[in-house]
C-alpha positions in Angstrom: -0.1 0.0 -0.2 2.3 3.0 -1.2 0.9 5.8 -2.9 3.0 9.0 -3.6 1.1 12.5 -3.0 2.6 15.9 -3.6 2.9 18.3 -0.5 2.3 22.1 -1.1 2.8 24.7 1.6 2.2 28.6 0.4 1.9 31.3 2.8 2.1 35.2 1.9 0.7 38.3 3.3 0.1 41.8 2.0 0.2 45.4 3.4 -2.4 47.1 1.2 -2.5 50.3 3.3 -0.6 51.5 6.8 -1.9 49.3 9.3 -4.0 46.8 7.5 -2.1 43.3 6.7 -3.9 40.6 4.6 -2.6 37.2 4.9 -3.3 33.7 3.0 -1.9 30.3 3.8 -2.7 27.1 2.2 -1.5 23.5 2.3 -1.9 20.0 1.0 -0.8 17.1 3.0 -1.7 13.3 4.4 -3.5 12.6 7.6 -1.5 9.4 9.3 -2.6 9.9 13.1 -6.6 9.5 12.6 -7.2 8.6 9.0 -10.8 8.3 7.8 -9.9 5.2 5.7 -8.1 3.1 8.3 -4.7 3.8 6.3 -4.1 7.6 5.5 -6.0 10.6 4.5 -5.5 13.5 1.9 -5.9 16.8 3.2 -6.3 20.3 1.8 -6.6 23.5 4.2 -6.9 27.3 3.0 -6.9 30.3 5.5 -7.5 33.8 4.8 -7.0 36.4 7.7 -7.0 40.3 8.1 -6.2 42.3 10.5 -6.2 45.7 11.1 -4.5 48.4 13.4 -7.1 50.9 14.3 -5.2 52.6 16.8 -2.0 52.1 18.3 -4.0 50.2 21.3 -6.5 48.3 19.4 -6.4 45.6 16.3 -9.3 44.4 15.1 -8.7 40.7 13.4 -11.2 38.5 10.8 -10.2 34.8 9.3 -12.3 32.4 7.3 -10.6 29.0 7.1 -11.4 25.5 5.3 -9.9 22.3 6.1 -10.8 19.0 3.8 -9.7 15.4 4.1 -10.7 12.5 2.0 -9.7 9.1 2.4 -6.6 8.2 0.5 -7.6 4.6 -0.8 -11.4 5.3 -0.6 -12.0 8.6 -1.8 -15.9 8.6 -1.5 -15.5 9.4 2.3 -14.6 12.8 3.6 -14.8 15.2 6.1 -14.4 18.9 6.6 -14.5 21.8 8.6 -15.4 25.6 8.0 -14.5 28.2 10.2 -15.4 31.9 10.7 -13.5 34.4 13.7 -13.8 37.7 14.5 -11.4 39.2 17.4 -10.3 42.4 18.7 -7.5 43.3 21.1 -6.8 46.2 23.5 -3.3 46.8 24.5 -3.7 48.6 28.0 -0.1 49.4 28.5 3.1 47.3 26.8 2.8 44.9 29.1 -0.7 43.9 29.7 -3.5 43.3 26.4 -7.3 42.3 26.7 -8.8 40.3 24.0 -11.8 38.8 22.7 -13.0 36.5 19.9 -15.8 35.4 18.4 -15.7 31.9 16.3 -18.0 29.7 14.3 -17.1 26.6 12.5 -19.2 23.8 10.5 -17.8 20.2 11.1 -19.1 17.4 8.3 -17.9 14.0 9.3 -19.0 11.0 7.9 -21.4 10.1 11.0 -22.6 13.3 11.9 -22.5 17.0 11.1 -22.5 19.7 13.9 -22.1 23.7 14.4 -19.8 24.8 17.3 -19.8 28.4 18.3 -17.2 30.1 20.8 -16.4 33.3 22.7 -13.0 33.1 24.2 -12.1 36.6 26.4 -8.2 36.7 27.4 -6.2 38.5 29.5 -2.0 38.9 28.7 0.5 39.9 30.8 4.2 40.4 30.6 6.1 40.3 34.2 
């Protein structure tokens, strides 16, 4: 059971104007830890992100991502995840930052499909 698969990984970012960064990441690969068909899975992922430095203290971000896996030897089975996130970060000082992130994802597996939503609040401090 040997099969050669190409591996591709691309990442790029663009700064169209001061304070705004756009990023794109794409990758293909092989899943060996938890494959769909018991042998291996072929994977593909795409991630699009944007950050906006609204003020020196406030950063807004948005992200869209998709992941897909197909059985390497049985391509009729597959699973996918589609995600979207929105975030905000406020730097109180050089040492402390507050953050909030809202996320949504859609999971489609062979046995079940479901949505997942989340809200993450964070406090980061450097001592």
